[in-house]
Every structure is written in C-alpha cells, then in structure tokens.
N, C-alpha and C positions, 0 to 999 in steps of 0.2 A: 466797369466790373462790379463796383460797389452798388451800382443802381439795380443790376441784375440780381445780385445777392440779397438786397432789400426786397425786391419783387418777389424772389423765391420764398424767403422766410415769411413775408406777410401774406404770400399767396395772392399778389396782386396781378391782373392781367397785363400782358406786356403792353408798354407804352403808357401805363398809369402808375403814378407814384402819388405821394401825398401832396405833391405840388399840382395845382389845378393846370389842366392843359388848356390853352388857348385855342379855340377852333377856328379854322380857316372858313371865312365868308366869301361866297362867290357871287357876284352881282350877275344880273341876267346876261348881260353880254358874253360872260365867260361859260355860262351853261346852256342858255337858249331856251330855257323852259318857262313859257308864259302862264299865267294864272288862268287864262281862258283854255288851257289844255287839261285843266282839272274838270272833274265832272261838277255839275251844278250842286249835288249833294255834298261833296267834300268842300266846295267853296263856301256853302251855307253854315256847314258845321263848324269849320275853322273861324269864320266870320262872327258868329254868334258867341262862341267860346271867347275870342279876342275882345268883342265888345263888352262882354261880362267882366272883363279884367283879367282873364287867363291867358297864358301863353298856349298856343296851338299851332301845330305843324303837320302838314302831311309827311309821312315818314316811311321808309323801307323800300319794298319793291317797286311801289308806285313811282317813286323818285328815281329809282334806278332805271326803270323801264322807259321813263319819259326822256331822260338823258340819254338813253340808246336810241331814241326815235320808235319806241315801241309804245301802243296803246295799252295802258294798263287794264287789266280785268277788274280791279276794284282798288279802293282806296283806304288806307289806314290812317289815322290821325293820332298824334301824341300831344299830351297836355299836362300841365301841372295842376289841374283840376282833379279833385278825387272822384271816384266812380259815383258816389251820392251826389257831387255837385254837378256833374255832367248829367246825371239823370234827371235832376231837378231842372235844368235848362231846357231839356227836350222832352215834350210830352209823350211823343212815340218813341220810347227808349226802354231798354231793360239791361239790367245788370246780370251778367252770366258768368258762370266758372267758380270754381272754389280754390284751386291751386293758383290760377291766374285770374283775377277779377278783372274783368273787361266791360264796356258798355257797347251794346248795339244800338245805334240810332237809325231809325227807319225813315228815309226820305223818299217818298214815292215809292218807285219799284226798288230803290237801291238801299243797301243796308251799309253804314259807315261804322267800322269798328274803332272804338275810341279807347286807348289805354292811357293810364295815368304813368309818368315818368317813373321807371322802376329805381329803387334805390340800391347801393351797394351792398347791403346786407340781405342775406338770403334767409327766410324764415325757417326753413326746414330741409334738410337732407337726409339720405339714407346712408347705409354703411359703405356703398360704392361711390358716393358723391353726388347720387342722382337728386335733383331738386324736387322736393315734395310739395312745397308750398312757397310761393313768392308773392307776398301782397305788401312788402314794404316799399314805400314811395320815397322818391328822391328827386334829383335834379336832372336837367336835361343832359348834363355832361355825365352823370352816373347811368342814366337811361342809355346813352351811346355805347358806354363800355359794357352794358349787359347784352346787347345785341350780338348776333352770331357773326356775320361776315361785315368787312368795312364797306363794301358796296351796298349793304343793307342799313348802315347806320347815318345814311344822309337825311337831313331834315329840310323841308321845303316851305318857306314862310311866304303864303300867298299875298300878304299884305305889302311886302317890299320885293316880291319875286327873288328873295335870296335863297341859297343852299349853304347850310351849315354843315360843316365836315369836321369831326374830331380825329379821324383815324385814316387820313389819307384815302378816303374811298374814291374820290374823283379820280385821283391818280391811278388807283387799281382799276377803275371802270374803264379808263382810257387804255391801260395795259392790258384789259381782258384777263385780269387775274383775279381768282377768288381766295382771299386771304381771311383767316379766323382771327377774330378780335381776342386777344389774350392767349394763354397757353393751350393749344390745341387738345391736348390729351385731357386735361382737366376739364375742358368745355364739353368735349363728348362725353365723360363721365356725368357731367352735371345733366345732359339731355342727349342720349345716344343717337336720337332721330337727326341730330344735325349732321350725322355722317350722310345719312339719306339725302338731306337737303344739299349738302355739298355736291353730291353726285347729280343730282336732278338739276340744280342751277348750272353746274359746269356744261352737262349735256345741252340744256335748253338754251343757254346763252352763247354757248361756243367759247366758254372761258377756260383757261388752264387753272387747275387747282395748285395753289402755292405749295412748294415742297414741305414746309413745315406743316401746313395744314394737311396735306394729303398722308404723310408718313405714319401717324398714329392710327389711321383708320383700320387698316387690316388687323391690327393687334387688339382692337376695340370692338370688332364686329360682334363678338359674342355677347355684348351687352344688350344688343337689340333683341336678342331672344326672351329676354324678362321684360319687354314692353307688352302693354296689353295688346292682344290681337286685333281688336277694333281700332287701335290707333295705327298700327301697322297697316291694316287693310286701307285705311284712308291715305296713309303715305304711299302705298303701292299705287292706288287710283292717280294720285297726283303725278307720279312717275309715268304712268301710262297715258295720262291725258295733258302732258306737259307740252305737247306739239312737237316732241322729239323722242317718241316712246322707244323706238329700235336703238337710238344712240344712248339712252338712259339704261336700257337692259345691257348693253355693251359695257358702259362704264361701270355698272355694278359689278360685273365680272372683273374687269381691269383692277378695281379696287378691293377685291377679295370679298365682296357682299353678295356674291351670285348664289350661294349655297347656304341652306339652313336658315336664313333670314325670313324669306318669304317662301313658304312650302308650296303655295300656289305658283309661284315662278320656278320653282325646281323642276317642274314638268317640262319647262321649255328652255333651260339653261343648264350649263355646266361649266365648271371650272376649265375645260378645254377649249371651250369656244363653240362646241358643236350645237349651235342654236340658229344655224343658218337654214331655217325652215321657210321655203317659199311661200306657203299659205300663211305663216305667222307675220312675216315681214310685209306681205300685201295686206294684210288686215290692220297692222299698226300704220302703214303708210296711208290707208284709207281713213284711219282715226286722225291721223295728224292732219290730212287735207280738209276734213270735215271741220275740225278746229280752227284751221286758217279761214275757212269760209264762214265761221260763226254758226255753224249749224249744230244742232243737238247730238249728243252722243249717248247711245245706249249702253249703260254699264253691263247689263246682262249679255248684250251681244259681244262687247268687248272680251268679257271673261269666256264666253263660249268659243271665241277664236283662240283664246291662249291654251285652253286644255283640249282642243279638237284633235290634236296628233295623237294624244293617249286614246281618247274615244275612238278615233278612227282605226288605230291599230288593233284594238281589241275587236272591232267590228269585223275588220277584214279577216282576222284570224278565225272567228266564229263562222263567217261565210265560207271560208277555205275548207272548214271541218264539216260542211254540210248544213248547218243551221239556217233557218229562213231568216229574211232580211231583219224585219222589225223585231221578232224576239232577239236576234244576235245584237242588234243595235242597243235594245233596252238593257241587256246584259252588260254590254261594255259601258254603257252610261252608268249602271248602278256601281261597277267596279270603281269607276274614276270618282264617283261621288262619295262612295265609302272611304276611299284613300284621302280626299280632301277634308272630310269631315273629322278625321282622325288628327289632323294636323292644323287645319286652319278652316274653320267653319265659314262658308260663304254666306252672308246675309240672305234670308228666305226671298226677299224681294228681288234679288238678283238670280238667285238659283233656280227659280220658278221659270223665268224667262229663258235662262241658259238652257234648262232641259227640253222646253218646248222647242227651242230652234234645233237642237241636236235631233230630237224625236222625229221631226217633221222631215228630215233629210231623206228617211226611208220611203216617203210617201211620193216623191218626185217621179219614181219610176212607173207609177201606176197612172195611166193615162187613158183608160177604156172606161165606157159607160158614164155613168154620171159622177164617178169620183173626181175628176178634175173640177167640176162644178162645186162640189162640196168642199174640197180642198181650199179653193178660193175664199170661201166663207170663213176659214179658220182666222181668228184674230192675229196669229202670229205668222200668217202666211208670207206678207211682205218682208219680214226680218228673215224667215227661212228661206226665201228666195234670193235675198242679198247674200246670204250665206253661202247658198248653192253657187252663185255667180262668183265669189271669191274662191271656192273650191274649184271651179271650172278654170279661173285665170291661173290657179297654182297647178293645173294639170291633173287633178283628181277625178274629174268627171267631164264626159264630152261637151263640148260647146254647143253642139246641136240640141242637147237637153235643155240647156239654159235659154237657147233661141226659141225653143218650141214653147216653153211657159212664159217667155217674153210676149210671143205673139198671141198666145191663148188669152192672157190678161187683156188685151187690147182689142180682141177680135168681137164681131157681132154674132149672132146665134149661129147663122150658116157657116160661118168661117170656123167657129169653135167645132161643129160638127164634121167639118173637112179636116181640121187638124186631128182631131180624134181617130178618123179613118185612116189618115196618114200614119199616125203612131201605131196602130194596129198592122198596118202593112210592114212597117219597119221591125216588128216584133217588140214594140215598146211596152208591152205588158204581157207578164208571164202567168196570169191567172188562168186556172183550168176553165174549160169550156162551159161547164154547167154554171160556173158562179157567173161567168161573163153574160150568159142568156139571162139569167135572173136579175141581174142589176140593169142590163138594157131595158128590161120591162119596167123596172122601178122608175128608170130615168125618163122613159116615154110618158109614164103617168104623171111625174113631176113636171115635164115640160107642157104637157097638155093642160094642167091645171093652172100653170103659170103663164100660159101664152096670151090669155086675155089681159092679165096685168101688164104685160110687156106692152101689148098693143095700145093699151090706154095711154 
C-alpha cells in the first residue's frame, strides 16, 4: 500500500520506484533468438556502436516478433550514444525529428532507426499531459520504463545473444497479453495514439489487452480528436496494413474507437457493428493476402475500396432516377469527396488514384468499336479491372463481364474482334446506332494504320 501511495504521489509508472529494478536476463536457450536472424544492417549498426564503446541493443517490435517466430519488417536500435555521436559514427545517417530526435542510419537498401535511451524526465507537456517534447536522455532502465507495452520493452544484445527484460515482457509474450507499462490513463494522456497501437497490436498478434490497459481507452478516446490529421492518417494506414485489417476494424469498434476518430472509417463502421460489407471484407482480405505474400500495396486502391459503398449507393440512386451512367458516377464521387474533405483530407497522391479507379468503373460496360482498345491503354486500367473483379466477387456485377475483359486483355487481334461481336450480340453496349457507326469507322482507320506495325 505504501509503495502504491508513493508511486501515486510521485506519479511514477507502476513497477517503478526510486530503487533500481534489476532486469531479468534471458540467455539464448531460453528465448531461441540467434544473432543471424537479425538483418545485416542491424548487426552492423549494433556492432559499430559497441566497438566504439557504446551500449547498443535491438529493441521493441523486432525482438517481440523474433520471439514469436515472425520475421520483422524493420529493426530499431537503442543506445546510450547521443544522436550527434551516432551521426558521427555513420557517414550515411541523418538526425530527424524535433519532439523526438532520432537518427536514421542507411545501410544499403535498409534504414535502421537509432534512438538514444530516453530519460525519466519529460521536457514539455501540454495542459492534458500530452508530451510535446522529449529529448532528455537517460539509462537503459529509464528507457524501458518510457516504452509503451511490456512486450515492446525487450532489449536484445547481439554480442552475447541475451534478452534483457525489465517489465516481465517475456512472461506477457508467452501469455499473449498486452500490458501497458505504468499507469495506462496517464500514458494515454501523454500520447493518445497509444490507444490505437493497443488495438492494432492486439488484433495483429492475436493478443488479449490486459484489463487495466483496456479499461481507460473508451473514456480517453476523445483525446485522439486533437491529434494532427496527418498523424491519424498514418496510424489508420498502419491499422489497414497490419495484415489483420478487418480484425483491427472490429477491435476499434469493440474498444469504443469506431466513431469520430477516423472520419474516413466512419463510412464503413458504426457502433452497432453494421460493417459486415462483403465488398469491404473481400478487399481487406485481399490486402492481407498481398502483405503475407510480400507484395506491394496501393494505398489509393485500398482507400477506394473503403469508400466504395458510399460512392456506389449514390451512383445507383442516380441511375434509378434516370441519369446516365458516367455523369451519375461522377456526381456520386463528388459528393463523397466533398464529405471527406470537410472532415479528413486524403493526401492528393492517394485521392487521384482513388478517383481514377472509381471513374473507370463506368467504362467497363462499353465494349463496342474501338473503345475497349482505348480503355486498355489507360494507365489505371489494371487497377480498375482488379477493382471490378472484387465487385464481381461481392455480387455487384456479373461474373461474365469480368471474364470478358480478362479474355480481351489476353486475346490476339482476331479474338478481340470476335469478343466485341459477342458483346454486341449480348447487348453489352447501349450506345445509339449513329455513334456506333462513327466509332467503328474510326476503329477501322486506326487498325489499318497500325496493322503494319503489328506485322513487323
């Protein structure tokens, strides 16, 4: 009781008092992580720092993932060297950040993030307890206390292949439990994004959030609304690209973070759980599968799938009212974009791709004359086609339409003409006869002028 009272008065994290905590040190046989499981870049960075007389450890998510048998996406290093000392040791490095100064060390294609051990004193906080600046340095023990979850506060020393644990992180790892270091409510006030990390890690790793860690989340969710939009957007992408995207969305709702935090996600989620959208589920499962196969992900494509239900509803309503397909689709897109811009501006580099994928959906029904050929030349055709295939799998469009375009992409000239004739017989194009005649003529001239090039 006395220790708890002292911690409360001094505002110390749980498990931390003025007396030094002695960490548990796990040798290789007890954790099974060998130094050759690290990337060459991580090994070179830690070795050079240690050779220069500094302490250096691989830390955080990489250690956690290696102990879980998962290959880490990147490696972070913690050291007692200052950012300037690290920068001096590595020619290809740069100091970044103001609130948290860190060093990016470039080793070939890999970038290693090197942080100096954080001290127990915080430079600057605002009226809610949010950390505004944190460039005070300290010991390894203090750095461990400053980390978020116990499973992320493990240090791995490649020189002797030991794991150093100040907060029973190894025990929590084996128990598949996510436990906040210190007082959860205070830690969420310091950095509200920690609530999102708790949700993402729990869903991604299949862990249970400790009750004391989970309980304050709902009451502190409002703090996220004060975070910069760009930071929330980055966190949203981490959720969606975690490899367990749908589970993350469900976990957001379960923990009271489904509404008002990410206006972009408000379109697909609600507090009642009515987000069982077949198209959305298929698209997120496709993203998860590509991540597991280590394939690239198009953020613009992913965002297009998230908001498609809104766009499609507006499109279908306008079609039912008698509007033509493309103008109806463009109006629906404009409405959705306006709503998003008011709440949560999507970066232009993603919104352009998103809009093109949507706009091209209206062109798949046009399969007469030279239009299919010109459509194939569109830079975003393949992304639009993949989007169409997802729509078909969700039951929005006929499978025959997807099959036709799949065959047309692979067909030779004669087979393409046969497919166009087949589409015409099936009523695959509703264009007036006068326009069809004019475009057939243009198509013949284009084919005649290009036939020689093809023959060559």
